[in-house]
MARNUNU-74320 format. One record per residue (C-alpha): chain; residue number from 1; residue in three letters; y, z, x. Coordinates in steps of 0.05 Angstrom, whole numbers, plus 5000, padded with zeros to 4 digits. Example, Ala and Ser with C-alpha at 12.3 -4.5 7.8 and 13.67 -1.06 7.14 Angstrom:
<atoms>
<atom><chain>A</chain><resi>1</resi><resn>ALA</resn><c2>4910</c2><c3>5156</c3><c1>5246</c1></atom>
<atom><chain>A</chain><resi>2</resi><resn>SER</resn><c2>4979</c2><c3>5143</c3><c1>5273</c1></atom>
</atoms>
This chain:
<atoms>
<atom><chain>A</chain><resi>1</resi><resn>GLU</resn><c2>5696</c2><c3>0659</c3><c1>3571</c1></atom>
<atom><chain>A</chain><resi>2</resi><resn>MET</resn><c2>5717</c2><c3>0590</c3><c1>3599</c1></atom>
<atom><chain>A</chain><resi>3</resi><resn>GLY</resn><c2>5725</c2><c3>0537</c3><c1>3548</c1></atom>
<atom><chain>A</chain><resi>4</resi><resn>THR</resn><c2>5738</c2><c3>0591</c3><c1>3490</c1></atom>
<atom><chain>A</chain><resi>5</resi><resn>GLY</resn><c2>5801</c2><c3>0619</c3><c1>3457</c1></atom>
<atom><chain>A</chain><resi>6</resi><resn>HIS</resn><c2>5853</c2><c3>0601</c3><c1>3403</c1></atom>
<atom><chain>A</chain><resi>7</resi><resn>ALA</resn><c2>5917</c2><c3>0568</c3><c1>3401</c1></atom>
<atom><chain>A</chain><resi>8</resi><resn>HIS</resn><c2>5993</c2><c3>0602</c3><c1>3397</c1></atom>
<atom><chain>A</chain><resi>9</resi><resn>LEU</resn><c2>6040</c2><c3>0570</c3><c1>3352</c1></atom>
<atom><chain>A</chain><resi>10</resi><resn>TYR</resn><c2>6111</c2><c3>0572</c3><c1>3357</c1></atom>
<atom><chain>A</chain><resi>11</resi><resn>VAL</resn><c2>6171</c2><c3>0550</c3><c1>3315</c1></atom>
<atom><chain>A</chain><resi>12</resi><resn>ASP</resn><c2>6241</c2><c3>0543</c3><c1>3360</c1></atom>
<atom><chain>A</chain><resi>13</resi><resn>ASP</resn><c2>6204</c2><c3>0583</c3><c1>3421</c1></atom>
<atom><chain>A</chain><resi>14</resi><resn>VAL</resn><c2>6191</c2><c3>0642</c3><c1>3369</c1></atom>
<atom><chain>A</chain><resi>15</resi><resn>LYS</resn><c2>6110</c2><c3>0655</c3><c1>3366</c1></atom>
<atom><chain>A</chain><resi>16</resi><resn>ILE</resn><c2>6092</c2><c3>0662</c3><c1>3289</c1></atom>
<atom><chain>A</chain><resi>17</resi><resn>ALA</resn><c2>6020</c2><c3>0659</c3><c1>3296</c1></atom>
<atom><chain>A</chain><resi>18</resi><resn>ARG</resn><c2>5948</c2><c3>0660</c3><c1>3332</c1></atom>
<atom><chain>A</chain><resi>19</resi><resn>MET</resn><c2>5910</c2><c3>0598</c3><c1>3305</c1></atom>
<atom><chain>A</chain><resi>20</resi><resn>TYR</resn><c2>5831</c2><c3>0598</c3><c1>3302</c1></atom>
<atom><chain>A</chain><resi>21</resi><resn>SER</resn><c2>5824</c2><c3>0537</c3><c1>3263</c1></atom>
<atom><chain>A</chain><resi>22</resi><resn>PRO</resn><c2>5845</c2><c3>0467</c3><c1>3274</c1></atom>
<atom><chain>A</chain><resi>23</resi><resn>ASP</resn><c2>5901</c2><c3>0470</c3><c1>3213</c1></atom>
<atom><chain>A</chain><resi>24</resi><resn>TYR</resn><c2>5961</c2><c3>0516</c3><c1>3196</c1></atom>
<atom><chain>A</chain><resi>25</resi><resn>HIS</resn><c2>6008</c2><c3>0515</c3><c1>3132</c1></atom>
<atom><chain>A</chain><resi>26</resi><resn>ILE</resn><c2>6083</c2><c3>0536</c3><c1>3160</c1></atom>
<atom><chain>A</chain><resi>27</resi><resn>ALA</resn><c2>6125</c2><c3>0560</c3><c1>3102</c1></atom>
<atom><chain>A</chain><resi>28</resi><resn>ASN</resn><c2>6193</c2><c3>0571</c3><c1>3092</c1></atom>
<atom><chain>A</chain><resi>29</resi><resn>LEU</resn><c2>6225</c2><c3>0536</c3><c1>3149</c1></atom>
<atom><chain>A</chain><resi>30</resi><resn>SER</resn><c2>6299</c2><c3>0531</c3><c1>3143</c1></atom>
<atom><chain>A</chain><resi>31</resi><resn>GLU</resn><c2>6334</c2><c3>0459</c3><c1>3146</c1></atom>
<atom><chain>A</chain><resi>32</resi><resn>GLY</resn><c2>6353</c2><c3>0426</c3><c1>3205</c1></atom>
<atom><chain>A</chain><resi>33</resi><resn>THR</resn><c2>6313</c2><c3>0406</c3><c1>3266</c1></atom>
<atom><chain>A</chain><resi>34</resi><resn>ARG</resn><c2>6256</c2><c3>0459</c3><c1>3283</c1></atom>
<atom><chain>A</chain><resi>35</resi><resn>ASN</resn><c2>6216</c2><c3>0450</c3><c1>3345</c1></atom>
<atom><chain>A</chain><resi>36</resi><resn>ILE</resn><c2>6138</c2><c3>0464</c3><c1>3329</c1></atom>
<atom><chain>A</chain><resi>37</resi><resn>ARG</resn><c2>6098</c2><c3>0477</c3><c1>3397</c1></atom>
<atom><chain>A</chain><resi>38</resi><resn>VAL</resn><c2>6021</c2><c3>0494</c3><c1>3399</c1></atom>
<atom><chain>A</chain><resi>39</resi><resn>GLU</resn><c2>5992</c2><c3>0526</c3><c1>3468</c1></atom>
<atom><chain>A</chain><resi>40</resi><resn>LEU</resn><c2>5921</c2><c3>0529</c3><c1>3480</c1></atom>
<atom><chain>A</chain><resi>41</resi><resn>ASN</resn><c2>5902</c2><c3>0603</c3><c1>3509</c1></atom>
<atom><chain>A</chain><resi>42</resi><resn>THR</resn><c2>5844</c2><c3>0640</c3><c1>3526</c1></atom>
<atom><chain>A</chain><resi>43</resi><resn>ASN</resn><c2>5817</c2><c3>0700</c3><c1>3495</c1></atom>
<atom><chain>A</chain><resi>44</resi><resn>THR</resn><c2>5861</c2><c3>0743</c3><c1>3539</c1></atom>
<atom><chain>A</chain><resi>45</resi><resn>HIS</resn><c2>5921</c2><c3>0702</c3><c1>3517</c1></atom>
<atom><chain>A</chain><resi>46</resi><resn>LYS</resn><c2>5934</c2><c3>0671</c3><c1>3575</c1></atom>
<atom><chain>A</chain><resi>47</resi><resn>PRO</resn><c2>5951</c2><c3>0599</c3><c1>3574</c1></atom>
<atom><chain>A</chain><resi>48</resi><resn>TYR</resn><c2>5902</c2><c3>0546</c3><c1>3593</c1></atom>
<atom><chain>A</chain><resi>49</resi><resn>SER</resn><c2>5937</c2><c3>0506</c3><c1>3646</c1></atom>
<atom><chain>A</chain><resi>50</resi><resn>VAL</resn><c2>5923</c2><c3>0443</c3><c1>3689</c1></atom>
<atom><chain>A</chain><resi>51</resi><resn>ASN</resn><c2>5958</c2><c3>0441</c3><c1>3757</c1></atom>
<atom><chain>A</chain><resi>52</resi><resn>SER</resn><c2>5998</c2><c3>0503</c3><c1>3737</c1></atom>
<atom><chain>A</chain><resi>53</resi><resn>THR</resn><c2>6021</c2><c3>0470</c3><c1>3672</c1></atom>
<atom><chain>A</chain><resi>54</resi><resn>PRO</resn><c2>6003</c2><c3>0499</c3><c1>3607</c1></atom>
<atom><chain>A</chain><resi>55</resi><resn>VAL</resn><c2>5961</c2><c3>0461</c3><c1>3559</c1></atom>
<atom><chain>A</chain><resi>56</resi><resn>ALA</resn><c2>6011</c2><c3>0452</c3><c1>3504</c1></atom>
<atom><chain>A</chain><resi>57</resi><resn>ALA</resn><c2>6045</c2><c3>0401</c3><c1>3449</c1></atom>
<atom><chain>A</chain><resi>58</resi><resn>SER</resn><c2>6113</c2><c3>0407</c3><c1>3423</c1></atom>
<atom><chain>A</chain><resi>59</resi><resn>VAL</resn><c2>6146</c2><c3>0355</c3><c1>3371</c1></atom>
<atom><chain>A</chain><resi>60</resi><resn>PRO</resn><c2>6214</c2><c3>0361</c3><c1>3336</c1></atom>
<atom><chain>A</chain><resi>61</resi><resn>VAL</resn><c2>6211</c2><c3>0363</c3><c1>3256</c1></atom>
<atom><chain>A</chain><resi>62</resi><resn>LEU</resn><c2>6267</c2><c3>0353</c3><c1>3217</c1></atom>
<atom><chain>A</chain><resi>63</resi><resn>ILE</resn><c2>6272</c2><c3>0399</c3><c1>3155</c1></atom>
<atom><chain>A</chain><resi>64</resi><resn>ARG</resn><c2>6307</c2><c3>0373</c3><c1>3098</c1></atom>
<atom><chain>A</chain><resi>65</resi><resn>GLY</resn><c2>6332</c2><c3>0415</c3><c1>3038</c1></atom>
<atom><chain>A</chain><resi>66</resi><resn>LYS</resn><c2>6300</c2><c3>0400</c3><c1>2966</c1></atom>
</atoms>
């Protein structure tokens, strides 16, 4: 059904979770710059897209040791 679905959460291009709520805690990331990406998907796991471009966002995150 159009307008329903979930998000796929990726760290360094590896899918780590399906998201069904607006927030998610990512634990135990190794040090260094990690690329975090969220992609919106239909209930059949196909990406939502606009003009053949998936609806997604990514951001680099620098993880430092304690």
